[in-house]
C-alpha positions as CSV (number, residue, x, y, z in Angstrom):
1,M,114.0,178.2,59.5
2,K,115.6,179.9,56.6
3,I,116.4,178.3,53.3
4,N,118.8,180.0,50.8
5,W,118.2,179.1,47.2
6,H,121.2,178.6,45.0
7,S,120.5,178.4,41.3
8,D,122.2,179.4,38.1
9,T,119.3,178.6,35.7
10,Q,116.0,180.2,34.9
11,L,113.2,177.8,35.8
12,S,109.9,177.4,34.0
13,S,106.7,177.8,36.0
14,D,106.3,174.0,36.3
15,E,109.9,173.5,37.4
16,L,109.6,176.3,39.9
17,D,106.4,174.8,41.3
18,K,108.2,171.4,41.8
19,R,111.2,173.1,43.5
20,I,108.8,175.0,45.8
21,Q,107.1,171.8,46.7
22,F,110.4,170.1,47.4
23,E,111.3,172.9,49.8
24,F,107.9,172.7,51.5
25,D,108.3,168.9,51.9
26,F,111.8,169.5,53.4
27,R,110.5,172.0,55.9
28,Q,107.8,169.6,57.1
29,K,110.3,166.8,57.4
30,M,112.9,168.9,59.2
31,T,110.4,170.4,61.6
32,R,109.2,166.9,62.6
33,F,112.8,165.8,63.0
34,L,113.8,168.7,65.2
35,M,110.7,168.2,67.4
36,R,111.5,164.4,67.7
37,F,114.9,165.0,69.2
38,P,114.5,167.2,72.3
39,I,118.2,167.0,73.0
40,L,118.8,169.4,70.1
41,D,119.0,173.0,71.2
42,R,116.1,174.9,69.8
43,C,115.2,178.5,69.2
44,Q,111.8,179.9,68.8
45,D,110.2,178.5,65.6
46,F,113.5,176.9,64.6
47,E,114.5,180.3,63.2
48,C,118.2,179.7,64.1
49,Y,118.5,177.0,61.5
50,V,119.7,178.0,58.1
51,F,119.9,175.7,55.0
52,D,121.3,175.9,51.5
53,Y,119.1,174.6,48.7
54,F,121.0,173.7,45.6
55,V,118.1,173.9,43.2
56,E,119.5,172.1,40.1
57,S,120.6,169.0,42.1
58,Q,117.6,169.3,44.5
59,K,119.9,168.9,47.5
60,I,119.6,170.7,50.8
61,E,122.4,171.1,53.2
62,L,122.8,172.6,56.7
63,S,124.3,176.1,56.1
64,K,127.4,177.3,57.9
65,D,125.3,180.4,58.5
66,T,123.6,178.4,61.3
67,A,124.8,179.7,64.6
68,E,126.4,177.5,67.3
69,P,125.5,175.4,69.1
70,F,122.6,174.8,66.7
71,F,125.0,174.0,63.8
72,S,127.1,171.4,65.7
73,N,124.1,169.8,67.3
74,L,122.2,169.3,64.0
75,K,125.3,168.4,62.0
76,S,126.1,165.6,64.4
77,R,122.6,164.1,63.8
78,W,122.3,165.0,60.1
79,H,122.8,161.3,59.1
80,L,119.7,160.4,61.1
81,F,117.7,163.0,59.2
82,E,119.0,161.8,55.8
83,T,118.4,158.2,56.5
84,G,115.1,158.7,58.3
85,E,116.3,156.8,61.4
86,K,113.9,157.0,64.4
87,S,116.4,157.1,67.3
88,A,119.3,159.2,68.3
C-alpha cells in the first residue's frame, strides 16, 4: 500500500507526529478492511492500492494511480470503509 502525502505547509515536529500516527491508523484500518472482504481483488501485501493523503484536512482518498481492477473494486466499497459497515 502506498500513501502519497499532499501538503503545502511546514509541520512542526508535534504536528508531523500526529499526521504520521493518522497514516499508521489508516493503514491498519484499511488492511483489516481489505482482508475482511475476500471478493476484493488483492495483490501481494496490498501493494497495488495507492492513496492520497491531504495532510491539512487529514483526509485520505483512493488514488487514481491505483490500477484496475483494484481501483474499481475498492471504490465501489469505499462507503463501507468510511462508515465502518461490517458487511458488503
